N, CA, C, O and the ligand as a Tripos MOL2 file, in Angstrom:
@<TRIPOS>MOLECULE
protein
  241   239    61     0     0
PROTEIN
NO_CHARGES

@<TRIPOS>ATOM
      1 N          11.2810  -46.0100  -47.7340 N.3       1 MET1
      2 CA         11.9940  -45.3540  -46.6460 C.3       1 MET1
      3 C          11.5110  -45.8680  -45.2880 C.2       1 MET1
      4 O          10.3030  -45.9700  -45.0730 O.2       1 MET1
      5 N          12.3950  -46.1840  -44.3960 N.am      2 GLY2
      6 CA         12.0240  -46.6360  -43.0920 C.3       2 GLY2
      7 C          11.2630  -45.5980  -42.3410 C.2       2 GLY2
      8 O          11.4830  -44.4070  -42.5610 O.2       2 GLY2
      9 N          10.3610  -45.9920  -41.4480 N.am      3 ARG3
     10 CA          9.5530  -45.0460  -40.7310 C.3       3 ARG3
     11 C          10.3570  -44.2270  -39.7830 C.2       3 ARG3
     12 O          10.1210  -43.0370  -39.5750 O.2       3 ARG3
     13 N          11.3340  -44.9140  -39.2030 N.am      4 MET4
     14 CA         12.2330  -44.1940  -38.2190 C.3       4 MET4
     15 C          13.0190  -43.1040  -38.9270 C.2       4 MET4
     16 O          13.1430  -41.9770  -38.4480 O.2       4 MET4
     17 N          13.5510  -43.4890  -40.1000 N.am      5 HIS5
     18 CA         14.3510  -42.5540  -40.8520 C.3       5 HIS5
     19 C          13.5060  -41.3290  -41.2400 C.2       5 HIS5
     20 O          13.9540  -40.1900  -41.1140 O.2       5 HIS5
     21 N          12.2780  -41.5850  -41.7130 N.am      6 ARG6
     22 CA         11.3860  -40.5460  -42.1400 C.3       6 ARG6
     23 C          11.1330  -39.6060  -40.9460 C.2       6 ARG6
     24 O          11.2530  -38.3860  -41.0540 O.2       6 ARG6
     25 N          10.7730  -40.2300  -39.7920 N.am      7 ALA7
     26 CA         10.4520  -39.4470  -38.6000 C.3       7 ALA7
     27 C          11.6680  -38.5890  -38.1790 C.2       7 ALA7
     28 O          11.5150  -37.4550  -37.7230 O.2       7 ALA7
     29 N          12.8480  -39.1470  -38.3400 N.am      8 ARG8
     30 CA         14.0660  -38.4360  -37.9530 C.3       8 ARG8
     31 C          14.2830  -37.2010  -38.7830 C.2       8 ARG8
     32 O          14.7160  -36.1650  -38.2780 O.2       8 ARG8
     33 N          13.9760  -37.3130  -40.0890 N.am      9 TRP9
     34 CA         14.2880  -36.2270  -40.9510 C.3       9 TRP9
     35 C          13.1140  -35.2710  -41.3000 C.2       9 TRP9
     36 O          13.3100  -34.1610  -41.7950 O.2       9 TRP9
     37 N          11.9240  -35.7500  -41.0210 N.am     10 ALA10
     38 CA         10.7450  -34.9280  -41.3610 C.3      10 ALA10
     39 C          10.7720  -33.5240  -40.7940 C.2      10 ALA10
     40 O          10.4760  -32.5570  -41.4970 O.2      10 ALA10
     41 N          11.1230  -33.4110  -39.5320 N.am     11 THR11
     42 CA         11.2020  -32.0750  -38.8640 C.3      11 THR11
     43 C          12.2480  -31.2350  -39.5330 C.2      11 THR11
     44 O          12.0400  -30.0430  -39.7630 O.2      11 THR11
     45 N          13.3700  -31.8350  -39.8480 N.am     12 ALA12
     46 CA         14.4580  -31.0740  -40.4970 C.3      12 ALA12
     47 C          14.0350  -30.5810  -41.8550 C.2      12 ALA12
     48 O          14.3410  -29.4500  -42.2320 O.2      12 ALA12
     49 N          13.3210  -31.4310  -42.6100 N.am     13 LEU13
     50 CA         12.9050  -31.0380  -43.9340 C.3      13 LEU13
     51 C          11.8760  -29.8750  -43.8910 C.2      13 LEU13
     52 O          11.9470  -28.9380  -44.6860 O.2      13 LEU13
     53 N          10.9270  -29.9690  -42.9430 N.am     14 GLU14
     54 CA          9.9680  -28.8990  -42.7650 C.3      14 GLU14
     55 C          10.6440  -27.6670  -42.2840 C.2      14 GLU14
     56 O          10.2520  -26.5700  -42.6830 O.2      14 GLU14
     57 N          11.6610  -27.7800  -41.4320 N.am     15 GLY15
     58 CA         12.3310  -26.6260  -40.9320 C.3      15 GLY15
     59 C          13.0830  -25.9530  -42.0820 C.2      15 GLY15
     60 O          13.1910  -24.7280  -42.1410 O.2      15 GLY15
     61 N          13.5910  -26.7660  -42.9790 N.am     16 LEU16
     62 CA         14.3530  -26.2150  -44.1420 C.3      16 LEU16
     63 C          13.3840  -25.4270  -45.0080 C.2      16 LEU16
     64 O          13.7340  -24.3500  -45.4900 O.2      16 LEU16
     65 N          12.1920  -25.9260  -45.2130 N.am     17 LEU17
     66 CA         11.2110  -25.2860  -46.0530 C.3      17 LEU17
     67 C          10.7500  -23.9330  -45.3950 C.2      17 LEU17
     68 O          10.5920  -22.9070  -46.0570 O.2      17 LEU17
     69 N          10.5590  -24.0100  -44.1160 N.am     18 ASP18
     70 CA         10.0290  -22.8530  -43.4370 C.3      18 ASP18
     71 C          11.1300  -21.8960  -42.9600 C.2      18 ASP18
     72 O          10.8610  -20.8630  -42.3460 O.2      18 ASP18
     73 N          12.3980  -22.2810  -43.2710 N.am     19 ASP19
     74 CA         13.4910  -21.4110  -42.8940 C.3      19 ASP19
     75 C          13.6120  -21.2590  -41.3640 C.2      19 ASP19
     76 O          13.9090  -20.1820  -40.8460 O.2      19 ASP19
     77 N          13.3700  -22.3810  -40.6680 N.am     20 GLU20
     78 CA         13.3260  -22.3360  -39.1910 C.3      20 GLU20
     79 C          14.5190  -22.9820  -38.5680 C.2      20 GLU20
     80 O          14.5970  -23.0220  -37.3400 O.2      20 GLU20
     81 N          15.4570  -23.4920  -39.3240 N.am     21 ILE21
     82 CA         16.6340  -24.1380  -38.7330 C.3      21 ILE21
     83 C          17.8600  -23.3500  -39.0150 C.2      21 ILE21
     84 O          17.9330  -22.6350  -40.0150 O.2      21 ILE21
     85 N          18.8610  -23.4690  -38.1220 N.am     22 ASP22
     86 CA         20.0380  -22.6660  -38.2660 C.3      22 ASP22
     87 C          20.9570  -23.1500  -39.3990 C.2      22 ASP22
     88 O          20.8460  -24.2940  -39.8400 O.2      22 ASP22
     89 N          21.8450  -22.2990  -39.8590 N.am     23 ALA23
     90 CA         22.6960  -22.5390  -41.0100 C.3      23 ALA23
     91 C          23.4330  -23.8820  -40.9290 C.2      23 ALA23
     92 O          23.4810  -24.6210  -41.9130 O.2      23 ALA23
     93 N          23.9970  -24.1950  -39.7800 N.am     24 GLY24
     94 CA         24.7200  -25.3970  -39.6110 C.3      24 GLY24
     95 C          23.8660  -26.5920  -39.8510 C.2      24 GLY24
     96 O          24.3390  -27.5600  -40.4450 O.2      24 GLY24
     97 N          22.6310  -26.5840  -39.4240 N.am     25 ARG25
     98 CA         21.7140  -27.6770  -39.5980 C.3      25 ARG25
     99 C          21.2920  -27.8080  -41.0560 C.2      25 ARG25
    100 O          21.1390  -28.9050  -41.5930 O.2      25 ARG25
    101 N          21.1100  -26.6320  -41.6790 N.am     26 VAL26
    102 CA         20.7450  -26.6360  -43.1120 C.3      26 VAL26
    103 C          21.7900  -27.4060  -43.8560 C.2      26 VAL26
    104 O          21.4880  -28.2590  -44.6910 O.2      26 VAL26
    105 N          23.0420  -27.0930  -43.5400 N.am     27 GLU27
    106 CA         24.1560  -27.7700  -44.2640 C.3      27 GLU27
    107 C          24.0960  -29.2540  -44.1550 C.2      27 GLU27
    108 O          24.3210  -29.9940  -45.1130 O.2      27 GLU27
    109 N          23.7640  -29.6950  -42.8800 N.am     28 ARG28
    110 CA         23.7820  -31.1260  -42.6480 C.3      28 ARG28
    111 C          22.6020  -31.7800  -43.3910 C.2      28 ARG28
    112 O          22.7270  -32.8910  -43.9070 O.2      28 ARG28
    113 N          21.4390  -31.0700  -43.4390 N.am     29 VAL29
    114 CA         20.2720  -31.6090  -44.1320 C.3      29 VAL29
    115 C          20.5870  -31.6930  -45.5920 C.2      29 VAL29
    116 O          20.2870  -32.7070  -46.2220 O.2      29 VAL29
    117 N          21.2090  -30.6210  -46.1860 N.am     30 LEU30
    118 CA         21.5310  -30.6050  -47.5830 C.3      30 LEU30
    119 C          22.4810  -31.7540  -47.9260 C.2      30 LEU30
    120 O          22.3060  -32.4510  -48.9260 O.2      30 LEU30
    121 N          23.5000  -31.9330  -47.0600 N.am     31 ALA31
    122 CA         24.4570  -33.0520  -47.3020 C.3      31 ALA31
    123 C          23.7480  -34.4040  -47.2730 C.2      31 ALA31
    124 O          24.0960  -35.3190  -48.0190 O.2      31 ALA31
    125 N          22.8030  -34.5050  -46.4460 N.am     32 HIS32
    126 CA         22.0070  -35.7870  -46.3440 C.3      32 HIS32
    127 C          21.1490  -35.9660  -47.6190 C.2      32 HIS32
    128 O          21.0270  -37.0680  -48.1530 O.2      32 HIS32
    129 N          20.5770  -34.8800  -48.0730 N.am     33 LEU33
    130 CA         19.7160  -34.9500  -49.2920 C.3      33 LEU33
    131 C          20.5290  -35.4150  -50.4950 C.2      33 LEU33
    132 O          20.0040  -36.0960  -51.3760 O.2      33 LEU33
    133 N          21.7750  -35.0600  -50.5320 N.am     34 GLU34
    134 CA         22.6340  -35.4430  -51.6390 C.3      34 GLU34
    135 C          22.7890  -36.9340  -51.7440 C.2      34 GLU34
    136 O          22.9560  -37.4840  -52.8330 O.2      34 GLU34
    137 N          22.7300  -37.6170  -50.5440 N.am     35 GLU35
    138 CA         22.9560  -39.0500  -50.5990 C.3      35 GLU35
    139 C          21.6990  -39.8730  -50.2460 C.2      35 GLU35
    140 O          21.7640  -41.0950  -50.1050 O.2      35 GLU35
    141 N          20.5630  -39.1780  -50.1070 N.am     36 CYS36
    142 CA         19.3610  -39.8940  -49.7160 C.3      36 CYS36
    143 C          18.1800  -39.5010  -50.6370 C.2      36 CYS36
    144 O          17.4400  -38.5750  -50.3040 O.2      36 CYS36
    145 N          17.9920  -40.1720  -51.7640 N.am     37 PRO37
    146 CA         16.9430  -39.8390  -52.6950 C.3      37 PRO37
    147 C          15.5810  -39.8660  -52.0450 C.2      37 PRO37
    148 O          14.6930  -39.1130  -52.4450 O.2      37 PRO37
    149 N          15.3920  -40.7300  -51.0360 N.am     38 ASP38
    150 CA         14.0960  -40.7970  -50.3370 C.3      38 ASP38
    151 C          13.7260  -39.4560  -49.6940 C.2      38 ASP38
    152 O          12.6150  -38.9540  -49.8620 O.2      38 ASP38
    153 N          14.6470  -38.9140  -48.9840 N.am     39 CYS39
    154 CA         14.3660  -37.6260  -48.3020 C.3      39 CYS39
    155 C          14.2430  -36.5060  -49.3200 C.2      39 CYS39
    156 O          13.5060  -35.5470  -49.0900 O.2      39 CYS39
    157 N          14.9580  -36.6070  -50.4580 N.am     40 LEU40
    158 CA         14.8500  -35.6330  -51.5110 C.3      40 LEU40
    159 C          13.4010  -35.6410  -52.0350 C.2      40 LEU40
    160 O          12.7920  -34.5920  -52.2480 O.2      40 LEU40
    161 N          12.8780  -36.8510  -52.2310 N.am     41 ARG41
    162 CA         11.5310  -36.9970  -52.7360 C.3      41 ARG41
    163 C          10.5340  -36.4230  -51.7460 C.2      41 ARG41
    164 O           9.5590  -35.7720  -52.1240 O.2      41 ARG41
    165 N          10.8000  -36.6790  -50.4620 N.am     42 GLU42
    166 CA          9.9450  -36.2140  -49.3850 C.3      42 GLU42
    167 C           9.9440  -34.6810  -49.4030 C.2      42 GLU42
    168 O           8.9000  -34.0580  -49.2110 O.2      42 GLU42
    169 N          11.1070  -34.0800  -49.6310 N.am     43 LEU43
    170 CA         11.1840  -32.6220  -49.6520 C.3      43 LEU43
    171 C          10.4060  -32.0850  -50.8400 C.2      43 LEU43
    172 O           9.6980  -31.0850  -50.7240 O.2      43 LEU43
    173 N          10.5340  -32.7390  -51.9690 N.am     44 GLU44
    174 CA          9.8090  -32.3280  -53.1700 C.3      44 GLU44
    175 C           8.2850  -32.3730  -52.9180 C.2      44 GLU44
    176 O           7.5270  -31.5270  -53.3910 O.2      44 GLU44
    177 N           7.8790  -33.3970  -52.1540 N.am     45 MET45
    178 CA          6.4260  -33.5510  -51.8860 C.3      45 MET45
    179 C           6.0080  -32.4000  -50.9490 C.2      45 MET45
    180 O           4.9400  -31.8160  -51.1320 O.2      45 MET45
    181 N           6.8420  -32.0730  -49.9530 N.am     46 LEU46
    182 CA          6.4920  -30.9950  -49.0330 C.3      46 LEU46
    183 C           6.4030  -29.6890  -49.8310 C.2      46 LEU46
    184 O           5.5040  -28.8800  -49.6040 O.2      46 LEU46
    185 N           7.3410  -29.4870  -50.7680 N.am     47 ILE47
    186 CA          7.2910  -28.2290  -51.5650 C.3      47 ILE47
    187 C           6.0110  -28.2130  -52.3660 C.2      47 ILE47
    188 O           5.3550  -27.1750  -52.4490 O.2      47 ILE47
    189 N           5.6410  -29.3130  -52.9470 N.am     48 GLU48
    190 CA          4.3580  -29.3220  -53.7350 C.3      48 GLU48
    191 C           3.1870  -29.0250  -52.8790 C.2      48 GLU48
    192 O           2.2880  -28.2940  -53.2960 O.2      48 GLU48
    193 N           3.1560  -29.5680  -51.6800 N.am     49 ILE49
    194 CA          2.0460  -29.2760  -50.7530 C.3      49 ILE49
    195 C           1.9940  -27.8250  -50.4150 C.2      49 ILE49
    196 O           0.9330  -27.2000  -50.3950 O.2      49 ILE49
    197 N           3.1880  -27.2850  -50.1430 N.am     50 GLN50
    198 CA          3.2390  -25.8570  -49.7770 C.3      50 GLN50
    199 C           2.7780  -24.9560  -50.9560 C.2      50 GLN50
    200 O           2.0880  -23.9540  -50.7670 O.2      50 GLN50
    201 N           3.1810  -25.3510  -52.1430 N.am     51 GLN51
    202 CA          2.7870  -24.5730  -53.3520 C.3      51 GLN51
    203 C           1.2530  -24.6410  -53.5380 C.2      51 GLN51
    204 O           0.6250  -23.6170  -53.8070 O.2      51 GLN51
    205 N           0.6610  -25.8090  -53.4010 N.am     52 SER52
    206 CA         -0.7230  -25.9070  -53.6100 C.3      52 SER52
    207 C          -1.5140  -25.1920  -52.5180 C.2      52 SER52
    208 O          -2.5930  -24.6500  -52.7580 O.2      52 SER52
    209 N          -0.9520  -25.2090  -51.3240 N.am     53 LEU53
    210 CA         -1.5400  -24.4690  -50.2170 C.3      53 LEU53
    211 C          -1.5100  -22.9810  -50.5370 C.2      53 LEU53
    212 O          -2.4810  -22.2650  -50.2920 O.2      53 LEU53
    213 N          -0.3330  -22.4960  -51.1130 N.am     54 GLY54
    214 CA         -0.2290  -21.1390  -51.4500 C.3      54 GLY54
    215 C          -1.2160  -20.7060  -52.4590 C.2      54 GLY54
    216 O          -1.8100  -19.6320  -52.3690 O.2      54 GLY54
    217 N          -1.3990  -21.6060  -53.4880 N.am     55 ARG55
    218 CA         -2.3660  -21.2910  -54.5200 C.3      55 ARG55
    219 C          -3.7280  -21.1890  -53.9730 C.2      55 ARG55
    220 O          -4.4820  -20.2850  -54.3310 O.2      55 ARG55
    221 N          -4.0850  -22.1350  -53.0710 N.am     56 LEU56
    222 CA         -5.3920  -22.2150  -52.4810 C.3      56 LEU56
    223 C          -5.6280  -20.9240  -51.7060 C.2      56 LEU56
    224 O          -6.6900  -20.3120  -51.8210 O.2      56 LEU56
    225 N          -4.6070  -20.4980  -50.8930 N.am     57 LEU57
    226 CA         -4.8050  -19.2980  -50.1250 C.3      57 LEU57
    227 C          -4.8890  -18.0430  -50.9940 C.2      57 LEU57
    228 O          -5.5280  -17.0560  -50.6290 O.2      57 LEU57
    229 N          -4.2320  -18.1050  -52.1480 N.am     58 GLY58
    230 CA         -4.3170  -17.0100  -53.0630 C.3      58 GLY58
    231 C          -5.7210  -16.8370  -53.6590 C.2      58 GLY58
    232 O          -6.1760  -15.7380  -53.9770 O.2      58 GLY58
    233 N          -6.3620  -17.9800  -53.7840 N.am     59 VAL59
    234 CA         -7.7120  -17.9980  -54.3350 C.3      59 VAL59
    235 C          -8.7550  -17.4820  -53.3790 C.2      59 VAL59
    236 O          -9.7110  -16.7960  -53.7390 O.2      59 VAL59
    237 N          -8.5100  -17.8560  -52.1250 N.am     60 LEU60
    238 CA         -9.5160  -17.5590  -51.0630 C.3      60 LEU60
    239 C          -9.5690  -16.0670  -50.7630 C.2      60 LEU60
    240 O         -10.3450  -15.6360  -49.9110 O.2      60 LEU60
    241 ZN         17.1310  -39.6500  -45.7010 Zn       61 ZN61
@<TRIPOS>BOND
     1     1     2 1
     2     2     3 1
     3     3     4 2
     4     3     5 am
     5     5     6 1
     6     6     7 1
     7     7     8 2
     8     7     9 am
     9     9    10 1
    10    10    11 1
    11    11    12 2
    12    11    13 am
    13    13    14 1
    14    14    15 1
    15    15    16 2
    16    15    17 am
    17    17    18 1
    18    18    19 1
    19    19    20 2
    20    19    21 am
    21    21    22 1
    22    22    23 1
    23    23    24 2
    24    23    25 am
    25    25    26 1
    26    26    27 1
    27    27    28 2
    28    27    29 am
    29    29    30 1
    30    30    31 1
    31    31    32 2
    32    31    33 am
    33    33    34 1
    34    34    35 1
    35    35    36 2
    36    35    37 am
    37    37    38 1
    38    38    39 1
    39    39    40 2
    40    39    41 am
    41    41    42 1
    42    42    43 1
    43    43    44 2
    44    43    45 am
    45    45    46 1
    46    46    47 1
    47    47    48 2
    48    47    49 am
    49    49    50 1
    50    50    51 1
    51    51    52 2
    52    51    53 am
    53    53    54 1
    54    54    55 1
    55    55    56 2
    56    55    57 am
    57    57    58 1
    58    58    59 1
    59    59    60 2
    60    59    61 am
    61    61    62 1
    62    62    63 1
    63    63    64 2
    64    63    65 am
    65    65    66 1
    66    66    67 1
    67    67    68 2
    68    67    69 am
    69    69    70 1
    70    70    71 1
    71    71    72 2
    72    71    73 am
    73    73    74 1
    74    74    75 1
    75    75    76 2
    76    75    77 am
    77    77    78 1
    78    78    79 1
    79    79    80 2
    80    79    81 am
    81    81    82 1
    82    82    83 1
    83    83    84 2
    84    83    85 am
    85    85    86 1
    86    86    87 1
    87    87    88 2
    88    87    89 am
    89    89    90 1
    90    90    91 1
    91    91    92 2
    92    91    93 am
    93    93    94 1
    94    94    95 1
    95    95    96 2
    96    95    97 am
    97    97    98 1
    98    98    99 1
    99    99   100 2
   100    99   101 am
   101   101   102 1
   102   102   103 1
   103   103   104 2
   104   103   105 am
   105   105   106 1
   106   106   107 1
   107   107   108 2
   108   107   109 am
   109   109   110 1
   110   110   111 1
   111   111   112 2
   112   111   113 am
   113   113   114 1
   114   114   115 1
   115   115   116 2
   116   115   117 am
   117   117   118 1
   118   118   119 1
   119   119   120 2
   120   119   121 am
   121   121   122 1
   122   122   123 1
   123   123   124 2
   124   123   125 am
   125   125   126 1
   126   126   127 1
   127   127   128 2
   128   127   129 am
   129   129   130 1
   130   130   131 1
   131   131   132 2
   132   131   133 am
   133   133   134 1
   134   134   135 1
   135   135   136 2
   136   135   137 am
   137   137   138 1
   138   138   139 1
   139   139   140 2
   140   139   141 am
   141   141   142 1
   142   142   143 1
   143   143   144 2
   144   143   145 am
   145   145   146 1
   146   146   147 1
   147   147   148 2
   148   147   149 am
   149   149   150 1
   150   150   151 1
   151   151   152 2
   152   151   153 am
   153   153   154 1
   154   154   155 1
   155   155   156 2
   156   155   157 am
   157   157   158 1
   158   158   159 1
   159   159   160 2
   160   159   161 am
   161   161   162 1
   162   162   163 1
   163   163   164 2
   164   163   165 am
   165   165   166 1
   166   166   167 1
   167   167   168 2
   168   167   169 am
   169   169   170 1
   170   170   171 1
   171   171   172 2
   172   171   173 am
   173   173   174 1
   174   174   175 1
   175   175   176 2
   176   175   177 am
   177   177   178 1
   178   178   179 1
   179   179   180 2
   180   179   181 am
   181   181   182 1
   182   182   183 1
   183   183   184 2
   184   183   185 am
   185   185   186 1
   186   186   187 1
   187   187   188 2
   188   187   189 am
   189   189   190 1
   190   190   191 1
   191   191   192 2
   192   191   193 am
   193   193   194 1
   194   194   195 1
   195   195   196 2
   196   195   197 am
   197   197   198 1
   198   198   199 1
   199   199   200 2
   200   199   201 am
   201   201   202 1
   202   202   203 1
   203   203   204 2
   204   203   205 am
   205   205   206 1
   206   206   207 1
   207   207   208 2
   208   207   209 am
   209   209   210 1
   210   210   211 1
   211   211   212 2
   212   211   213 am
   213   213   214 1
   214   214   215 1
   215   215   216 2
   216   215   217 am
   217   217   218 1
   218   218   219 1
   219   219   220 2
   220   219   221 am
   221   221   222 1
   222   222   223 1
   223   223   224 2
   224   223   225 am
   225   225   226 1
   226   226   227 1
   227   227   228 2
   228   227   229 am
   229   229   230 1
   230   230   231 1
   231   231   232 2
   232   231   233 am
   233   233   234 1
   234   234   235 1
   235   235   236 2
   236   235   237 am
   237   237   238 1
   238   238   239 1
   239   239   240 2
@<TRIPOS>SUBSTRUCTURE
     1 MET1         2 RESIDUE 1 A MET
     2 GLY2         6 RESIDUE 1 A GLY
     3 ARG3        10 RESIDUE 1 A ARG
     4 MET4        14 RESIDUE 1 A MET
     5 HIS5        18 RESIDUE 1 A HIS
     6 ARG6        22 RESIDUE 1 A ARG
     7 ALA7        26 RESIDUE 1 A ALA
     8 ARG8        30 RESIDUE 1 A ARG
     9 TRP9        34 RESIDUE 1 A TRP
    10 ALA10       38 RESIDUE 1 A ALA
    11 THR11       42 RESIDUE 1 A THR
    12 ALA12       46 RESIDUE 1 A ALA
    13 LEU13       50 RESIDUE 1 A LEU
    14 GLU14       54 RESIDUE 1 A GLU
    15 GLY15       58 RESIDUE 1 A GLY
    16 LEU16       62 RESIDUE 1 A LEU
    17 LEU17       66 RESIDUE 1 A LEU
    18 ASP18       70 RESIDUE 1 A ASP
    19 ASP19       74 RESIDUE 1 A ASP
    20 GLU20       78 RESIDUE 1 A GLU
    21 ILE21       82 RESIDUE 1 A ILE
    22 ASP22       86 RESIDUE 1 A ASP
    23 ALA23       90 RESIDUE 1 A ALA
    24 GLY24       94 RESIDUE 1 A GLY
    25 ARG25       98 RESIDUE 1 A ARG
    26 VAL26      102 RESIDUE 1 A VAL
    27 GLU27      106 RESIDUE 1 A GLU
    28 ARG28      110 RESIDUE 1 A ARG
    29 VAL29      114 RESIDUE 1 A VAL
    30 LEU30      118 RESIDUE 1 A LEU
    31 ALA31      122 RESIDUE 1 A ALA
    32 HIS32      126 RESIDUE 1 A HIS
    33 LEU33      130 RESIDUE 1 A LEU
    34 GLU34      134 RESIDUE 1 A GLU
    35 GLU35      138 RESIDUE 1 A GLU
    36 CYS36      142 RESIDUE 1 A CYS
    37 PRO37      146 RESIDUE 1 A PRO
    38 ASP38      150 RESIDUE 1 A ASP
    39 CYS39      154 RESIDUE 1 A CYS
    40 LEU40      158 RESIDUE 1 A LEU
    41 ARG41      162 RESIDUE 1 A ARG
    42 GLU42      166 RESIDUE 1 A GLU
    43 LEU43      170 RESIDUE 1 A LEU
    44 GLU44      174 RESIDUE 1 A GLU
    45 MET45      178 RESIDUE 1 A MET
    46 LEU46      182 RESIDUE 1 A LEU
    47 ILE47      186 RESIDUE 1 A ILE
    48 GLU48      190 RESIDUE 1 A GLU
    49 ILE49      194 RESIDUE 1 A ILE
    50 GLN50      198 RESIDUE 1 A GLN
    51 GLN51      202 RESIDUE 1 A GLN
    52 SER52      206 RESIDUE 1 A SER
    53 LEU53      210 RESIDUE 1 A LEU
    54 GLY54      214 RESIDUE 1 A GLY
    55 ARG55      218 RESIDUE 1 A ARG
    56 LEU56      222 RESIDUE 1 A LEU
    57 LEU57      226 RESIDUE 1 A LEU
    58 GLY58      230 RESIDUE 1 A GLY
    59 VAL59      234 RESIDUE 1 A VAL
    60 LEU60      238 RESIDUE 1 A LEU
    61 ZN61       241 GROUP 0 **** ****
């Protein structure tokens, strides 16, 4: 994935995870994910990180 592309979508993906972007934006991000396997992988990675963070915090 190009670095520019990643930079452009990283904030949107994080916003999607944290529920911090408005519905219209969510739709655009989801539409993009359908045609961009790279961003989909990136999102999966972010989810994994969030889950392991959650586990970690649960232990502490
Ligand atoms: Zn993408």
